[in-house]
C-alpha positions as CSV (number, residue, x, y, z in Angstrom):
1,M,58.1,20.8,-79.7
2,P,54.5,21.8,-80.0
3,A,53.2,24.3,-77.5
4,Q,51.1,22.7,-74.7
5,P,47.5,23.9,-74.5
6,S,46.7,26.2,-71.7
7,H,44.5,24.8,-69.0
8,N,42.7,28.1,-68.8
9,A,41.8,28.2,-72.5
10,P,38.1,27.5,-73.3
11,V,37.2,24.6,-75.6
12,S,36.5,26.2,-78.9
13,G,32.8,27.1,-79.3
14,S,31.7,25.3,-76.1
15,D,31.8,27.9,-73.4
16,P,30.2,30.8,-75.4
17,L,27.4,28.5,-76.3
18,R,26.9,27.5,-72.7
19,A,27.0,31.1,-71.6
20,D,24.4,32.1,-74.3
21,A,22.2,29.2,-73.1
22,R,22.4,30.3,-69.5
23,E,21.7,33.9,-70.5
24,N,18.7,32.9,-72.5
25,R,17.4,30.8,-69.7
26,D,17.8,33.6,-67.2
27,R,16.1,36.1,-69.5
28,I,13.2,33.7,-70.1
29,L,12.7,33.1,-66.4
30,R,12.9,36.8,-65.6
31,A,10.4,37.6,-68.3
32,A,8.0,34.9,-67.1
33,R,8.1,36.0,-63.5
34,E,7.4,39.6,-64.6
35,A,4.5,38.6,-66.9
36,Y,3.0,36.2,-64.4
37,A,3.2,38.8,-61.6
38,L,1.2,41.3,-63.7
39,H,-1.3,39.0,-65.5
40,G,-1.3,35.6,-63.9
41,I,-0.1,32.3,-65.5
42,D,-2.4,32.4,-68.5
43,V,0.0,34.7,-70.4
44,P,0.8,33.2,-73.8
45,I,4.2,31.6,-74.3
46,S,4.7,33.8,-77.3
47,A,4.3,36.9,-75.2
48,I,6.9,35.7,-72.7
49,A,9.3,34.9,-75.5
50,R,8.9,38.4,-76.9
51,R,9.4,39.9,-73.5
52,A,12.6,37.9,-73.1
53,G,13.8,38.8,-76.5
54,V,14.1,35.2,-77.7
55,G,12.2,33.1,-80.2
56,V,9.4,30.7,-79.2
57,A,11.6,27.8,-80.4
58,T,14.4,28.9,-78.1
59,L,12.0,29.1,-75.2
60,Y,10.7,25.6,-75.8
61,R,14.3,24.2,-76.0
62,R,14.9,25.4,-72.5
63,F,11.4,24.6,-71.2
64,P,9.6,21.9,-73.2
65,T,6.2,22.5,-71.5
66,R,4.3,25.4,-70.2
67,A,4.1,23.7,-66.8
68,A,7.9,23.3,-66.7
69,L,8.4,27.0,-67.2
70,I,5.8,27.9,-64.5
71,E,7.4,25.4,-62.0
72,E,10.9,26.8,-62.5
73,A,9.7,30.4,-62.5
74,F,8.1,30.0,-59.1
75,A,10.4,27.5,-57.5
76,E,11.8,30.1,-55.1
77,Q,8.3,31.2,-54.0
78,L,7.1,27.7,-53.6
79,A,10.0,26.9,-51.3
80,E,9.3,30.1,-49.4
81,C,5.7,29.2,-48.9
82,A,6.6,25.7,-47.7
83,G,9.1,27.3,-45.3
84,V,6.4,29.6,-43.9
85,L,4.1,26.7,-43.2
86,D,6.9,24.5,-41.7
87,E,7.9,27.3,-39.4
88,A,4.3,27.9,-38.3
89,L,3.8,24.2,-37.5
90,E,6.7,24.3,-35.2
91,D,5.5,27.4,-33.4
92,P,4.2,26.6,-29.9
93,D,1.8,29.5,-29.9
94,P,-1.2,28.4,-31.9
95,W,-2.6,31.9,-32.6
96,R,0.7,33.3,-33.7
97,A,1.3,30.3,-36.0
98,F,-2.1,30.6,-37.6
99,S,-2.0,34.4,-38.0
100,S,1.5,34.4,-39.3
101,V,0.7,32.0,-42.1
102,F,-2.4,33.9,-43.0
103,T,-0.6,37.2,-43.0
104,Q,2.3,36.0,-45.1
105,V,0.2,34.1,-47.7
106,C,-2.0,37.2,-48.2
107,A,1.2,39.3,-48.6
108,M,2.4,36.8,-51.3
109,Q,-0.9,37.3,-53.1
110,A,-0.5,41.0,-53.0
111,A,3.1,40.9,-54.2
112,D,2.7,38.4,-57.1
113,R,-0.6,37.6,-58.8
114,G,1.0,34.8,-60.7
115,F,2.1,32.8,-57.7
116,T,-1.4,32.1,-56.4
117,H,-2.4,30.8,-59.8
118,A,0.8,28.7,-60.2
119,F,0.5,27.2,-56.8
120,L,-3.1,26.2,-57.2
121,A,-3.2,25.2,-60.8
122,R,-3.3,21.5,-61.6
123,F,-0.6,20.2,-63.9
124,P,-0.8,16.4,-64.3
125,D,2.9,16.2,-65.3
126,E,4.1,18.2,-62.4
127,P,3.4,16.3,-59.2
128,S,5.5,18.6,-57.0
129,Y,2.8,21.3,-57.2
130,V,0.0,18.9,-56.4
131,G,2.0,17.5,-53.4
132,E,2.8,20.9,-52.1
133,R,-0.8,22.1,-52.4
134,D,-2.1,19.0,-50.6
135,R,0.5,19.5,-47.8
136,A,-0.6,23.1,-47.5
137,E,-4.2,22.1,-47.1
138,E,-3.3,19.6,-44.4
139,G,-1.1,22.1,-42.6
140,L,-3.8,24.8,-42.7
141,A,-6.3,22.4,-41.2
142,L,-3.9,21.5,-38.4
143,L,-3.2,25.2,-37.7
144,V,-6.9,25.9,-37.5
145,R,-7.6,23.0,-35.2
146,R,-4.8,23.9,-32.8
147,A,-5.9,27.6,-32.6
148,K,-9.5,26.6,-31.9
149,E,-8.4,24.1,-29.3
150,A,-6.3,26.8,-27.6
151,G,-9.4,29.0,-27.5
152,A,-7.7,31.7,-29.6
153,L,-9.8,31.1,-32.8
154,R,-13.5,31.6,-32.7
155,P,-15.3,28.2,-32.3
156,D,-17.4,28.5,-35.4
157,F,-14.4,29.2,-37.7
158,D,-14.1,26.6,-40.4
159,V,-10.9,25.8,-42.4
160,S,-12.8,26.7,-45.6
161,D,-13.0,30.3,-44.2
162,V,-9.3,30.6,-45.0
163,V,-10.1,30.1,-48.6
164,L,-13.0,32.6,-48.3
165,A,-10.6,35.1,-46.8
166,L,-8.0,34.5,-49.6
167,L,-10.7,35.0,-52.2
168,A,-11.6,38.3,-50.6
169,N,-7.9,39.3,-50.5
170,S,-7.5,38.3,-54.2
171,G,-10.4,40.6,-55.1
172,V,-8.8,43.5,-53.2
173,V,-5.4,42.9,-54.7
174,N,-6.8,42.8,-58.3
175,G,-9.1,45.8,-57.8
176,V,-7.0,48.5,-56.2
177,Q,-3.7,48.4,-58.1
178,P,-1.2,50.0,-57.4
179,E,-2.3,50.2,-53.7
180,A,-2.7,46.4,-53.5
181,G,-0.1,45.9,-50.7
182,A,-1.5,48.6,-48.3
183,A,-5.1,47.6,-49.0
184,S,-4.3,43.9,-48.4
185,R,-2.6,44.6,-45.1
186,R,-5.7,46.6,-44.0
187,L,-8.0,43.8,-44.9
188,V,-5.9,41.2,-43.2
189,G,-5.9,43.3,-40.0
190,Y,-9.7,43.5,-40.1
191,L,-10.0,39.8,-40.8
192,L,-7.7,38.6,-38.1
193,E,-9.5,40.6,-35.5
194,S,-12.8,39.0,-36.6
195,F,-11.2,35.6,-36.4
196,R,-10.4,35.9,-32.7
197,T,-12.6,34.3,-30.1
198,E,-13.2,37.8,-28.7
199,G,-14.8,38.7,-32.0
200,A,-17.4,36.0,-31.9
201,V,-20.2,38.2,-30.6
202,R,-22.8,36.6,-32.9
203,P,-22.8,33.2,-34.7
204,L,-21.9,33.2,-38.3
205,P,-24.0,31.8,-41.2
206,P,-23.1,28.2,-42.1
207,P,-19.6,27.8,-43.8
208,V,-19.4,27.3,-47.5
209,R,-17.4,24.3,-48.6
210,L,-14.4,25.7,-50.4
211,E,-11.0,24.3,-51.4
212,L,-7.7,26.0,-52.2
213,E,-8.1,25.0,-55.8
214,Q,-11.1,27.3,-56.1
215,L,-8.8,30.3,-55.8
216,Y,-7.4,29.4,-59.2
217,G,-8.8,31.8,-61.8
218,A,-10.1,34.2,-59.1
219,G,-7.5,36.8,-60.1
């Protein structure tokens, strides 16, 4: 009578291939995150493949487009950003909600240059990024309005000032490596104090119409 096949025995050739594919995918994503964090999302695909120790053809088999690779590489950070905004919108304290989002987004900029670029870049085939960015703009506008109505945020503050501040933070982050984190926190502290109603000693010059998309390429 022939021996019965073991239920624990792998199908010949299938499990090792799947394991290799998973390992390649993980290496590619790790290499992409490292490269994007250092240089932004304009790193060539060939450079990411070399960093991951795979061929370009292998990379494209796992991620058929550059946008697909970027989306997967930053999926965790995108979810974290959305969670920060959702938590702030539920906070009953308007100033705490606004200042928390501003502080955490600036910290994300300091920690990972690539995330700011990836979040703000326009990829026609990746609607999730466009939707999240639009939701972020709407959420920021609501947080600003609530803080102003509560009398915590200076009355001449404009929602475009958030983008202006993020541009300033981006300049600091890119200009003072490796002390980006400490310098960013110092700048955020200064800015938040100037945003408060108590800091409105003199009126500001007129606001500049800026949108989140204009942060793309600032790094």
